[in-house]
N, C-alpha and C positions, 0 to 999 in steps of 0.2 A: 504494500500500500504506500503510495506517495502522498506526502503532505503538501498542501499548497503553501506558498510563501507566507501568506497571512497566518496560517496555522502555526508555523514555526515561530513567528513573531509573538503571537498570543501565548504560546507555551513558554517562551523565554520570559515574557513579562510576568507570567505567573511564578516562574522559578525565581525571577529577580525579586519579586515581592517577598519571598520567604528566605532569601539569602542576602538581602541588603545591597543590591546593586544601585548605583547612583544613576541620576538622569543622564549624565555624560556617557556612562558605559552602555546604557540602553540605546542612546543615539549611535554609539560606535557599533553596536550589534547590528543595527539596521543597515549599516554600510558593508557588512561582511558578505562574502560569497556564500552560496548554499552549503558547500562542504564545511566551511568554517562555522556556520550557524549550527550545522548538525553536530560538530564537535562540542560546541558550547552547550547545546541542549543535553548531551549525554555526559558532560563534565561541568555542571553548573558551578560547583564550589571551586574547582581548579581553575575554571574560566575567570572567576573573579580575581584570583591571585595572578593569573597570567596577564590579565588586563593591566593590573597595577605594575607588574614587571615591564610590560611592553611600554607603558608611558615613561617609566624610569629610563629604559634603554633609549627612547626617543630623545630624552634630555641629554644623555651622554653623546649621542650622534650629533645633535645640534652644537654642542660644545666643541667637538672635534672638527666639525665642518667650519666653524668660525676661525679656528686656527689655520685651516687650509692645507696642512701638510699631507693629507690623504685625499684631497679633492674638496671642492666647494659644492658638490652635488653628490647624490648617491644613486646613480643609475648605471650600474654595470662596472663601476670602477673599484679602487681599493677601499674606499669608504663603504661602498655597498657590500663588499666582501666582509669587511669588519662588522658591519651591522648585523648580518645574518649569523655569523659565528658567535658574536657576543650575545645576541638575542637568545640563541639556543642554549648557550652556557648559563645565562641568567635564568632562563625558564627551567632548565634542568635542576638548578640549585633550589628552585621554589616548588616545582611540581613533579620532579623526577624526570629522568632523561627519556623514558619511553613515552610519557605524555607530551613532553616537549617535542620530540620527533614527530609524534602523531599530529600535533597542531601544525608544525612546519609543513608536513606533507599535505595536509588539508588546505593550507594557505596556497601552496603551489597548484593544487588542483583547481582552486578558486580562480587563479590567474587565467586559466584557459576559459573559464566561464566569463570572466571580465573581457577577455579578448573577443569572444563571440558577441558580447553585448556592447562592444566598443567603449568600454570603460577604461579609465586610466589607473595605473599604479605608479606611485612616485613620479607623477606628472608625465608619464610616457606609456605607450601601449605595451602590455605584456606580450612576450613571444616565447617560443620554445627554448631558445638559447638562454634567455634570462632565467627561465625556470630551472634549466640544468645547472646554471651557475649557482642559483640559490640553494638547491638541494645539495650540491657539492659542499658549499660553505656551511650549510646547516650541519652536515656530517662532521666537518672539522670542529665546529663548536661543541658538539656532543663528545667528540674524541678528547678535546682539551678538558672538558668537564671531568671525564673519567680519569684522565691522567693526573689532575691536580686536586680532585675533590677531597682527599684526605689532608691536604695542606691548609684547608680553611682560609683561602686567600681573601683579602679585602677586595672591594669593587675596583679600586685603583690598580691593584696588583693583577686582577683579571683583565682589565683594560690593557695593561702593558703586555701581558702574555698574548693576547689576541693581536695586538699591533705587531708584535715580533713575528708571529706566524704569517701575517699578511705580507710584511716586508721581506720575509724569507722566501716568499713565493709558494707557501704551502696551500694557499687558496686559489681560487680562480676568479678572473674578471673578464669582461668583454674587451677584445682588442679595440683600442680607440686612441684618439689624440688627447692631449691635455685639456682641450676645450670641450671634449665629449662628442667628437665626430667619430662615427664608427667606421672601422676598416674591415675588409674581408681578408682572407688568408694570404692574398697576394699583395696586401698593403694598399689596395685601392680604396679610396674614400667611397663609402656606400651612400648613394643619393637617398634622401629621406623617403621618397616614394617607393623605394625598394624594400624598406623595412617597417615603416610606420603603418601599423594595422595589418602587417603580414606575419602570420604565425611562424612559418618556416622561411627564414631568410638567410643571407650570406654572412651574418655576424659569426664570430668564432670565439672560443674561449682560449685564454692564455694564462700562464702563471701570474700571480698577483704582485709581481715585482715591477719597479718603476721603469725598467727598460722597455716594457710593453706599453707605456703611456707615451705615445710618439708625438713629435713636433707636428704642427699642423701642415707643414710642408711635406706632402706625401712622398717626395723623393727620399726622405729620410726614414720612411717606414720599412719594416722588415718584411721579407717574403717568407711567409710561414706555410705555404701551400704543401710543402713536402713533409712537414712534421706536426701540423696542428689540425686536428679533426674538427670539422664544422659542426 
């Protein structure tokens, strides 16, 4: 049996009433994709904690973005990689790594739904490569949590560990220029009409090291066609 969207919302509002959700979290729920809403409905108490953690992570990302040493936006770059790994680690600390991974998986499923409905995520259209990047970096975040969970690190210590992993190239980002123009595996600048709103396009993933953030002069781009999978 499939529930209508309105049914999910009503059920969540009922659960919210008995578990103390705020008006802001109720509004946030309405913006979620169907897979994410399903996760919330079946994990109402963990969802409340996950929402709080997510808001805290957003504050951390805003602070790092203002510094600018990992990018001034978070669409497919080092900051985006950091965001997903740190989000997963933070969620795992609060609700357990299995629940964190489950929420991350549902979030990525929701991106395909957003693509079909022409909705934006992080001010851009979701696509297949972006989803693959996020899932990869989510997994790194879970791995870091498992590696360091017995050390009881502070938030700032966790931030530094994730930064180090990004800068060592342990994560993945989308091949692009410093200003956020996307490149294909041959180093060609991809015209916007070839990727905007297109689920499968010629973007490709690269290690999250700064060497892959290329100058906007495409003559300085690397040809990755022999060793980077699209």
